MIDOSE-1310 file (N, C-alpha, C; in nm, 2 decimals, decimal comma, always signed):
residues 226
mlgg	-3,89/+7,70/+3,15/-3,97/+7,82/+3,09/-3,89/+7,94/+3,13; -3,91/+8,04/+3,04/-3,84/+8,17/+3,07/-3,90/+8,24/+3,18; -3,82/+8,32/+3,25/-3,87/+8,40/+3,37/-3,81/+8,54/+3,36; -3,82/+8,60/+3,48/-3,76/+8,74/+3,49/-3,86/+8,85/+3,45
elfr	-3,82/+8,97/+3,48/-3,90/+9,08/+3,45/-3,93/+9,10/+3,30; -3,83/+9,06/+3,22/-3,85/+9,08/+3,08/-3,97/+9,02/+3,02; -4,01/+8,91/+3,07/-4,13/+8,84/+3,01/-4,25/+8,84/+3,10; -4,25/+8,92/+3,21/-4,35/+8,91/+3,31/-4,49/+8,95/+3,25
hlpe	-4,49/+9,05/+3,15/-4,62/+9,09/+3,10/-4,66/+9,02/+2,97; -4,58/+8,93/+2,92/-4,62/+8,86/+2,80/-4,72/+8,75/+2,83; -4,83/+8,75/+2,76/-4,93/+8,64/+2,79/-4,88/+8,50/+2,76; -4,93/+8,41/+2,83/-4,88/+8,27/+2,83/-4,88/+8,21/+2,69
pelr	-4,98/+8,23/+2,61/-4,98/+8,18/+2,47/-4,86/+8,23/+2,39; -4,84/+8,36/+2,40/-4,73/+8,42/+2,32/-4,59/+8,37/+2,38; -4,58/+8,35/+2,51/-4,46/+8,30/+2,57/-4,43/+8,16/+2,52; -4,53/+8,08/+2,52/-4,52/+7,94/+2,47/-4,47/+7,94/+2,32
rlva	-4,53/+8,03/+2,24/-4,50/+8,04/+2,10/-4,36/+8,09/+2,08; -4,31/+8,18/+2,17/-4,18/+8,23/+2,16/-4,08/+8,12/+2,18; -4,11/+8,04/+2,28/-4,02/+7,92/+2,32/-4,02/+7,82/+2,20; -4,14/+7,80/+2,14/-4,16/+7,70/+2,04/-4,07/+7,73/+1,92
iarr	-4,05/+7,86/+1,88/-3,98/+7,89/+1,76/-3,82/+7,90/+1,79; -3,79/+7,89/+1,92/-3,65/+7,90/+1,96/-3,58/+7,77/+1,96; -3,45/+7,78/+1,94/-3,36/+7,66/+1,94/-3,29/+7,66/+2,08; -3,30/+7,55/+2,14/-3,24/+7,53/+2,28/-3,09/+7,52/+2,25
rrfa	-3,01/+7,60/+2,32/-2,86/+7,59/+2,31/-2,80/+7,57/+2,45; -2,70/+7,49/+2,46/-2,63/+7,46/+2,59/-2,49/+7,50/+2,57; -2,43/+7,56/+2,67/-2,29/+7,61/+2,66/-2,21/+7,56/+2,78; -2,09/+7,52/+2,76/-2,00/+7,48/+2,86/-1,93/+7,61/+2,92
rnev	-1,87/+7,59/+3,04/-1,80/+7,70/+3,10/-1,69/+7,75/+3,00; -1,69/+7,89/+2,98/-1,59/+7,96/+2,90/-1,62/+7,94/+2,75; -1,73/+7,87/+2,71/-1,76/+7,85/+2,57/-1,81/+7,98/+2,51; -1,76/+8,02/+2,39/-1,81/+8,14/+2,33/-1,94/+8,12/+2,26
vfhh	-2,03/+8,21/+2,28/-2,16/+8,20/+2,21/-2,15/+8,26/+2,07; -2,09/+8,38/+2,07/-2,05/+8,44/+1,94/-1,94/+8,54/+1,96; -1,86/+8,57/+1,85/-1,75/+8,66/+1,86/-1,79/+8,80/+1,81; -1,71/+8,90/+1,85/-1,73/+9,03/+1,79/-1,70/+9,02/+1,64
gdpa	-1,79/+9,08/+1,57/-1,77/+9,08/+1,42/-1,85/+8,97/+1,35; -1,90/+8,87/+1,43/-1,98/+8,76/+1,37/-2,11/+8,82/+1,31; -2,17/+8,76/+1,22/-2,31/+8,80/+1,17/-2,40/+8,80/+1,28; -2,49/+8,90/+1,29/-2,58/+8,91/+1,40/-2,72/+8,88/+1,35
dtlh	-2,77/+8,76/+1,38/-2,90/+8,72/+1,33/-2,98/+8,64/+1,44; -2,94/+8,64/+1,57/-3,00/+8,56/+1,67/-3,01/+8,64/+1,80; -3,12/+8,63/+1,87/-3,14/+8,68/+2,00/-3,13/+8,56/+2,09; -3,06/+8,58/+2,21/-3,05/+8,47/+2,30/-3,12/+8,51/+2,43
livr	-3,22/+8,42/+2,47/-3,29/+8,44/+2,60/-3,23/+8,34/+2,70; -3,19/+8,39/+2,81/-3,11/+8,31/+2,91/-3,21/+8,23/+2,99; -3,19/+8,10/+2,99/-3,27/+8,01/+3,08/-3,19/+7,98/+3,21; -3,06/+7,95/+3,19/-2,98/+7,91/+3,30/-2,83/+7,95/+3,28
gyfa	-2,77/+7,99/+3,38/-2,63/+8,03/+3,37/-2,60/+8,18/+3,36; -2,48/+8,22/+3,34/-2,44/+8,36/+3,34/-2,34/+8,38/+3,22; -2,36/+8,49/+3,15/-2,29/+8,51/+3,03/-2,22/+8,65/+3,03; -2,10/+8,66/+3,00/-2,02/+8,79/+3,00/-2,01/+8,84/+2,86
arle	-2,04/+8,97/+2,84/-2,01/+9,04/+2,71/-1,88/+9,11/+2,73; -1,79/+9,09/+2,63/-1,66/+9,15/+2,63/-1,62/+9,22/+2,50; -1,54/+9,32/+2,52/-1,48/+9,40/+2,41/-1,33/+9,38/+2,41; -1,27/+9,39/+2,29/-1,13/+9,38/+2,28/-1,07/+9,52/+2,26
trlg	-0,97/+9,56/+2,35/-0,91/+9,69/+2,34/-0,81/+9,70/+2,22; -0,76/+9,82/+2,20/-0,66/+9,83/+2,09/-0,53/+9,76/+2,13; -0,51/+9,73/+2,25/-0,39/+9,65/+2,29/-0,41/+9,50/+2,29; -0,53/+9,46/+2,25/-0,56/+9,32/+2,24/-0,62/+9,26/+2,37
davt	-0,64/+9,34/+2,47/-0,70/+9,28/+2,59/-0,85/+9,27/+2,59; -0,90/+9,17/+2,65/-1,05/+9,15/+2,66/-1,10/+9,22/+2,78; -1,20/+9,31/+2,77/-1,26/+9,38/+2,88/-1,41/+9,34/+2,89; -1,44/+9,30/+3,01/-1,58/+9,27/+3,04/-1,67/+9,39/+3,05
tavh	-1,77/+9,40/+2,98/-1,86/+9,52/+2,98/-2,00/+9,49/+3,05; -2,04/+9,37/+3,06/-2,17/+9,33/+3,12/-2,17/+9,19/+3,15; -2,25/+9,15/+3,25/-2,28/+9,01/+3,29/-2,43/+9,00/+3,29; -2,48/+8,89/+3,21/-2,62/+8,87/+3,20/-2,66/+8,74/+3,27
gpgd	-2,77/+8,73/+3,33/-2,81/+8,61/+3,40/-2,95/+8,56/+3,36; -3,01/+8,46/+3,43/-3,14/+8,40/+3,40/-3,25/+8,51/+3,39; -3,33/+8,49/+3,28/-3,44/+8,59/+3,26/-3,40/+8,71/+3,18; -3,27/+8,73/+3,16/-3,22/+8,84/+3,08/-3,20/+8,79/+2,93
afge	-3,15/+8,87/+2,85/-3,13/+8,84/+2,71/-3,01/+8,91/+2,66; -2,95/+8,87/+2,55/-2,84/+8,94/+2,48/-2,85/+8,91/+2,33; -2,79/+9,00/+2,26/-2,79/+8,99/+2,11/-2,92/+9,05/+2,05; -2,98/+9,14/+2,12/-3,11/+9,19/+2,08/-3,10/+9,28/+1,95
lall	-2,98/+9,34/+1,93/-2,97/+9,43/+1,81/-2,98/+9,35/+1,68; -2,96/+9,22/+1,69/-2,98/+9,13/+1,57/-3,12/+9,14/+1,52; -3,21/+9,17/+1,60/-3,35/+9,17/+1,56/-3,40/+9,30/+1,49; -3,31/+9,40/+1,49/-3,35/+9,53/+1,44/-3,32/+9,55/+1,29
eseq	-3,20/+9,51/+1,26/-3,16/+9,53/+1,12/-3,09/+9,41/+1,06; -3,10/+9,39/+0,94/-3,03/+9,28/+0,87/-2,89/+9,32/+0,84; -2,80/+9,22/+0,82/-2,66/+9,24/+0,78/-2,58/+9,32/+0,88; -2,62/+9,30/+1,01/-2,54/+9,36/+1,12/-2,44/+9,26/+1,17
trst	-2,34/+9,31/+1,24/-2,24/+9,22/+1,30/-2,24/+9,24/+1,45; -2,19/+9,14/+1,52/-2,19/+9,15/+1,67/-2,09/+9,26/+1,72; -2,14/+9,33/+1,82/-2,06/+9,44/+1,87/-1,97/+9,40/+1,98; -2,00/+9,28/+2,04/-1,92/+9,22/+2,15/-1,90/+9,07/+2,13
tvaa	-1,81/+9,02/+2,21/-1,80/+8,87/+2,22/-1,87/+8,83/+2,35; -1,95/+8,73/+2,34/-2,02/+8,68/+2,46/-1,98/+8,54/+2,49; -1,95/+8,51/+2,61/-1,91/+8,37/+2,65/-1,98/+8,33/+2,78; -1,99/+8,20/+2,80/-2,05/+8,15/+2,92/-1,95/+8,16/+3,04
laag	-1,99/+8,21/+3,15/-1,91/+8,22/+3,27/-1,92/+8,08/+3,34; -2,03/+8,01/+3,32/-2,04/+7,88/+3,38/-2,13/+7,80/+3,28; -2,15/+7,68/+3,31/-2,24/+7,60/+3,22/-2,38/+7,67/+3,21; -2,43/+7,69/+3,09/-2,55/+7,77/+3,08/-2,64/+7,72/+2,96
etya	-2,76/+7,78/+2,95/-2,85/+7,74/+2,85/-2,93/+7,86/+2,81; -2,96/+7,87/+2,68/-3,04/+7,98/+2,62/-3,14/+7,92/+2,52; -3,24/+8,01/+2,50/-3,33/+7,99/+2,38/-3,28/+8,09/+2,28; -3,24/+8,04/+2,16/-3,19/+8,12/+2,05/-3,30/+8,14/+1,95
vrrd	-3,33/+8,27/+1,93/-3,44/+8,30/+1,84/-3,38/+8,38/+1,72; -3,40/+8,32/+1,60/-3,35/+8,38/+1,48/-3,44/+8,50/+1,44; -3,37/+8,60/+1,37/-3,44/+8,72/+1,33/-3,57/+8,69/+1,25; -3,56/+8,61/+1,15/-3,67/+8,58/+1,06/-3,79/+8,52/+1,14
dfsr	-3,76/+8,43/+1,23/-3,86/+8,37/+1,31/-3,93/+8,47/+1,40; -3,85/+8,55/+1,46/-3,90/+8,65/+1,55/-3,99/+8,75/+1,48; -3,95/+8,79/+1,36/-4,03/+8,88/+1,27/-4,16/+8,83/+1,24; -4,17/+8,70/+1,21/-4,30/+8,63/+1,18/-4,38/+8,63/+1,31
lrne	-4,32/+8,60/+1,42/-4,39/+8,60/+1,55/-4,45/+8,74/+1,58; -4,37/+8,84/+1,56/-4,42/+8,98/+1,59/-4,54/+9,01/+1,50; -4,54/+8,97/+1,38/-4,66/+8,99/+1,30/-4,78/+8,92/+1,34; -4,76/+8,80/+1,39/-4,87/+8,71/+1,43/-4,92/+8,75/+1,57
ypev	-4,83/+8,79/+1,66/-4,86/+8,82/+1,80/-4,79/+8,96/+1,83; -4,86/+9,07/+1,81/-4,80/+9,20/+1,83/-4,76/+9,22/+1,98; -4,81/+9,15/+2,07/-4,77/+9,17/+2,21/-4,62/+9,14/+2,23; -4,57/+9,05/+2,14/-4,42/+9,02/+2,15/-4,34/+9,14/+2,13
ndvl	-4,39/+9,24/+2,06/-4,31/+9,36/+2,04/-4,28/+9,43/+2,17; -4,37/+9,41/+2,27/-4,34/+9,47/+2,40/-4,22/+9,42/+2,46; -4,19/+9,29/+2,44/-4,07/+9,23/+2,50/-3,94/+9,30/+2,44; -3,94/+9,32/+2,31/-3,83/+9,38/+2,24/-3,82/+9,53/+2,29
arll	-3,93/+9,60/+2,30/-3,93/+9,74/+2,34/-3,88/+9,75/+2,48; -3,92/+9,66/+2,57/-3,87/+9,67/+2,71/-3,72/+9,64/+2,72; -3,68/+9,54/+2,64/-3,53/+9,51/+2,64/-3,45/+9,63/+2,59; -3,49/+9,69/+2,48/-3,42/+9,80/+2,43/-3,42/+9,92/+2,52
aqrv	-3,53/+9,94/+2,59/-3,54/+10,05/+2,69/-3,45/+10,02/+2,80; -3,44/+9,90/+2,85/-3,35/+9,86/+2,95/-3,20/+9,90/+2,91; -3,17/+9,86/+2,79/-3,03/+9,89/+2,74/-3,00/+10,04/+2,74; -3,09/+10,12/+2,69/-3,07/+10,26/+2,68/-3,06/+10,32/+2,82
rrtt	-3,15/+10,28/+2,91/-3,14/+10,33/+3,05/-3,01/+10,29/+3,11; -2,97/+10,17/+3,09/-2,84/+10,12/+3,15/-2,72/+10,20/+3,10; -2,72/+10,22/+2,97/-2,61/+10,30/+2,91/-2,61/+10,44/+2,96; -2,72/+10,50/+2,98/-2,73/+10,64/+3,03/-2,68/+10,64/+3,18
ellt	-2,72/+10,54/+3,26/-2,67/+10,53/+3,40/-2,52/+10,52/+3,40; -2,46/+10,43/+3,32/-2,32/+10,41/+3,32/-2,24/+10,53/+3,28; -2,29/+10,60/+3,18/-2,23/+10,72/+3,13/-2,23/+10,83/+3,24; -2,34/+10,84/+3,30/-2,35/+10,94/+3,41/-2,26/+10,91/+3,53
ealf	-2,25/+10,78/+3,56/-2,15/+10,74/+3,67/-2,01/+10,76/+3,63; -1,98/+10,73/+3,50/-1,84/+10,76/+3,46/-1,80/+10,90/+3,47; -1,89/+10,99/+3,46/-1,86/+11,14/+3,46/-1,87/+11,19/+3,60; -1,96/+11,14/+3,69/-1,99/+11,21/+3,81/-1,97/+11,13/+3,94
vsae	-1,94/+11,00/+3,93/-1,93/+10,91/+4,04/-1,79/+10,86/+4,06; -1,74/+10,85/+4,18/-1,61/+10,81/+4,21/-1,59/+10,67/+4,17; -1,46/+10,63/+4,14/-1,43/+10,49/+4,11/-1,47/+10,40/+4,22; -1,44/+10,44/+4,34/-1,47/+10,35/+4,46/-1,62/+10,32/+4,47
lrvl	-1,70/+10,42/+4,44/-1,85/+10,40/+4,45/-1,89/+10,31/+4,33; -1,83/+10,33/+4,22/-1,87/+10,24/+4,10/-1,84/+10,10/+4,13; -1,73/+10,07/+4,20/-1,69/+9,94/+4,24/-1,80/+9,88/+4,33; -1,84/+9,96/+4,43/-1,94/+9,91/+4,52/-2,07/+9,88/+4,45
rrla	-2,11/+9,97/+4,36/-2,24/+9,95/+4,29/-2,23/+9,82/+4,19; -2,12/+9,80/+4,13/-2,11/+9,68/+4,04/-2,11/+9,56/+4,13; -2,05/+9,56/+4,24/-2,05/+9,45/+4,33/-2,19/+9,42/+4,38; -2,26/+9,53/+4,42/-2,40/+9,51/+4,47/-2,49/+9,45/+4,36
elas	-2,47/+9,49/+4,24/-2,55/+9,44/+4,12/-2,52/+9,29/+4,10; -2,39/+9,26/+4,10/-2,35/+9,12/+4,08/-2,40/+9,03/+4,20; -2,40/+9,08/+4,32/-2,45/+9,00/+4,43/-2,60/+8,98/+4,42; -2,67/+9,08/+4,37/-2,82/+9,06/+4,34/-2,84/+8,95/+4,23
lygd	-2,75/+8,96/+4,13/-2,77/+8,87/+4,01/-2,73/+8,72/+4,05; -2,62/+8,70/+4,13/-2,58/+8,57/+4,16/-2,65/+8,52/+4,29; -2,69/+8,61/+4,38/-2,76/+8,57/+4,50/-2,90/+8,54/+4,48; -2,97/+8,61/+4,39/-3,11/+8,59/+4,37/-3,19/+8,60/+4,49
gape	-3,17/+8,70/+4,58/-3,25/+8,71/+4,70/-3,20/+8,64/+4,82; -3,09/+8,56/+4,81/-3,04/+8,48/+4,92/-2,97/+8,57/+5,02; -2,96/+8,53/+5,15/-2,90/+8,61/+5,25/-2,75/+8,64/+5,22; -2,68/+8,55/+5,15/-2,54/+8,57/+5,11/-2,53/+8,54/+4,96
avvp	-2,43/+8,59/+4,90/-2,41/+8,57/+4,75/-2,26/+8,56/+4,73; -2,22/+8,47/+4,64/-2,09/+8,45/+4,60/-2,07/+8,50/+4,46; -1,99/+8,60/+4,44/-1,97/+8,65/+4,30/-1,84/+8,59/+4,25; -1,85/+8,50/+4,15/-1,73/+8,43/+4,10/-1,66/+8,50/+3,99
laqh	-1,62/+8,62/+4,02/-1,54/+8,70/+3,93/-1,42/+8,75/+3,99; -1,31/+8,75/+3,92/-1,18/+8,80/+3,97/-1,18/+8,95/+3,98; -1,09/+9,00/+4,06/-1,09/+9,14/+4,08/-1,06/+9,22/+3,96; -0,99/+9,17/+3,86/-0,97/+9,25/+3,74/-1,09/+9,25/+3,66
elae	-1,18/+9,15/+3,67/-1,31/+9,15/+3,60/-1,40/+9,26/+3,66; -1,40/+9,26/+3,79/-1,48/+9,36/+3,86/-1,43/+9,50/+3,82; -1,30/+9,52/+3,81/-1,24/+9,65/+3,77/-1,29/+9,69/+3,63; -1,29/+9,59/+3,54/-1,34/+9,62/+3,40/-1,48/+9,67/+3,40
lagt	-1,57/+9,60/+3,48/-1,71/+9,64/+3,49/-1,73/+9,78/+3,55; -1,64/+9,81/+3,64/-1,65/+9,94/+3,71/-1,57/+10,05/+3,64; -1,50/+10,02/+3,54/-1,42/+10,12/+3,46/-1,31/+10,18/+3,55; -1,24/+10,09/+3,62/-1,13/+10,14/+3,71/-1,02/+10,04/+3,71
srat	-0,92/+10,06/+3,80/-0,81/+9,98/+3,81/-0,83/+9,86/+3,91; -0,75/+9,76/+3,89/-0,76/+9,64/+3,99/-0,72/+9,69/+4,13; -0,62/+9,79/+4,13/-0,58/+9,84/+4,26/-0,69/+9,90/+4,34; -0,77/+9,98/+4,27/-0,89/+10,04/+4,33/-0,99/+9,94/+4,38
vnrv	-1,01/+9,84/+4,30/-1,10/+9,73/+4,34/-1,05/+9,66/+4,47; -0,92/+9,63/+4,47/-0,86/+9,56/+4,58/-0,87/+9,65/+4,71; -0,85/+9,78/+4,69/-0,86/+9,87/+4,81/-1,00/+9,87/+4,86; -1,10/+9,88/+4,78/-1,24/+9,88/+4,82/-1,28/+9,75/+4,89
lrae	-1,24/+9,64/+4,83/-1,28/+9,51/+4,88/-1,21/+9,48/+5,02; -1,09/+9,53/+5,03/-1,02/+9,50/+5,16/-1,09/+9,59/+5,27; -1,13/+9,71/+5,23/-1,20/+9,79/+5,33/-1,33/+9,73/+5,37; -1,40/+9,68/+5,27/-1,53/+9,61/+5,30/-1,50/+9,48/+5,38
aeqg	-1,40/+9,41/+5,36/-1,37/+9,29/+5,43/-1,34/+9,32/+5,58; -1,27/+9,44/+5,60/-1,24/+9,48/+5,74/-1,37/+9,52/+5,81; -1,47/+9,56/+5,74/-1,60/+9,60/+5,80/-1,69/+9,47/+5,82; -1,65/+9,36/+5,76/-1,72/+9,24/+5,77/-1,84/+9,22/+5,67
tval	-1,84/+9,31/+5,56/-1,95/+9,30/+5,47/-1,92/+9,20/+5,35; -1,79/+9,17/+5,33/-1,75/+9,08/+5,23/-1,64/+8,99/+5,28; -1,63/+8,87/+5,22/-1,51/+8,78/+5,25/-1,44/+8,76/+5,11; -1,31/+8,78/+5,11/-1,24/+8,76/+4,99/-1,18/+8,62/+4,97
rrgr	-1,21/+8,56/+4,86/-1,16/+8,43/+4,83/-1,09/+8,43/+4,70; -1,02/+8,33/+4,66/-0,95/+8,32/+4,54/-1,04/+8,33/+4,42; -1,03/+8,43/+4,34/-1,11/+8,44/+4,22/-1,26/+8,47/+4,24; -1,30/+8,51/+4,36/-1,44/+8,53/+4,39/-1,45/+8,62/+4,52
vavl	-1,57/+8,68/+4,53/-1,60/+8,76/+4,65/-1,73/+8,71/+4,71; -1,73/+8,68/+4,84/-1,86/+8,65/+4,91/-1,92/+8,77/+4,97; -2,03/+8,81/+4,93/-2,10/+8,92/+4,98/-2,19/+8,87/+5,09; -2,17/+8,91/+5,22/-2,23/+8,85/+5,33/-2,37/+8,91/+5,36
dpaa	-2,40/+9,03/+5,31/-2,54/+9,09/+5,32/-2,57/+9,17/+5,20; -2,61/+9,10/+5,09/-2,64/+9,17/+4,97/-2,74/+9,29/+4,98; -2,84/+9,27/+5,06/-2,94/+9,37/+5,07/-2,89/+9,50/+5,13; -2,81/+9,48/+5,24/-2,74/+9,60/+5,30/-2,64/+9,66/+5,21
lavr	-2,57/+9,58/+5,13/-2,47/+9,64/+5,04/-2,54/+9,72/+4,93; -2,66/+9,67/+4,88/-2,73/+9,75/+4,78/-2,78/+9,88/+4,83; -2,82/+9,89/+4,96/-2,87/+10,01/+5,02/-2,75/+10,11/+5,03; -2,64/+10,06/+5,07/-2,52/+10,15/+5,09/-2,47/+10,19/+4,95
aarg	-2,48/+10,11/+4,85/-2,43/+10,15/+4,72/-2,52/+10,26/+4,66; -2,65/+10,25/+4,69/-2,75/+10,35/+4,64/-2,73/+10,48/+4,71; -2,69/+10,47/+4,84/-2,67/+10,60/+4,92/-2,53/+10,66/+4,89; -2,44/+10,58/+4,84/-2,30/+10,63/+4,82/-2,22/+10,62/+4,94
dita	-2,25/+10,52/+5,03/-2,18/+10,50/+5,16/-2,07/+10,40/+5,14; -1,95/+10,45/+5,11/-1,84/+10,36/+5,09/-1,74/+10,37/+5,21; -1,67/+10,26/+5,23/-1,58/+10,25/+5,35/-1,43/+10,24/+5,31; -1,41/+10,26/+5,18/-1,27/+10,26/+5,13/-1,18/+10,37/+5,19
pe	-1,06/+10,33/+5,24/-0,98/+10,43/+5,30/-0,92/+10,53/+5,20; -0,87/+10,64/+5,25/-0,80/+10,74/+5,16/-0,68/+10,68/+5,10
């Protein structure tokens, strides 16, 4: 069954109805859910796994812009207007599962159960708030602190409240999420490793105290050297 803050306020009958009209989809690691430019007609509600949204630069490189986990959703713009295309490519970072809800089915459900509109409204509000936060950070927050904040967010996502969290992303992917260079990420992570807050492993970062890292990221307390 679906979880997370997104569906917390949805009454159980409406939640069951939402799942009933959805198509269960399973994805292997690195499998693409949809490509940039594909027709947008389906919302994906994440049941299990982690999914990366990526954009392609003018040079042809793929840049990770977001990582979504259980209880979250992606592809919500498909529900707003017809004849739209996907703005990103989304792929599974590990084996995962979603409930895929087509636009036409969701529209009928909204008419029958108006409470479902609240789910879409909360999702869109989250996206707007997130976009505003990232824009503000890009203008006024140092690259080092952005790295720390993205790492804290990922540790929360992957750790789910555990005392330790392993973030299975490479340094260049963390750099893409933070909008900075891999060299900056490496510098920040090495400084954190010296402080004993993270452990660096091949293709991943172990965050040894996610709660403490989240507090430091919120305060802007970074340990990266000059």
